[in-house]
N, C-alpha and C positions, 0 to 999 in steps of 0.2 A: 504493500499500500504506500509506503514511504517512497519507494523507487518510482512508482507510477506518477505520484505527485511531483517528484523531482523532475521526472522526464517531461511532464506537462509544463512545468515552470521553465525548464531549460529549453524547451522547443521554441517558444515565442521569441526570446532574444536572439536565437540563432537565425530565425527567419527574418527578423527585423535587421539583424546585422548583415545578412546576405542581400537584403534589398537596399539598405541605406548606404552601404559602402560603395557600390558602383555609382549610385546617384551623387554622393558627395565627391567621389573621384572625378566624375564628369563635370560637376559644378566647379570644382577647383581648377580643372583643366580649362574650362571656358573662361574663368576669371584670369588665369595665367595668360590665355590667348589675348585677352583685352588689355594686358599689361599690369594686372593686379596680382601681386604675389605677396607671400607672408612677410618677407623682409621689407618690402616697400610699404606695406600696411603698418609695420612697426615703426617706420621712420616718420610717419605722419604725426 
């Protein structure tokens, strides 16, 4: 019972991680394409 609950809890973060990481990667790549990068943002 504990393992099924743990599996159910652990499944959603994995799905969210698998969906969000490519989206964030593409978002950051598009920002870098427009000339915004993290070092430049830190200098502002």
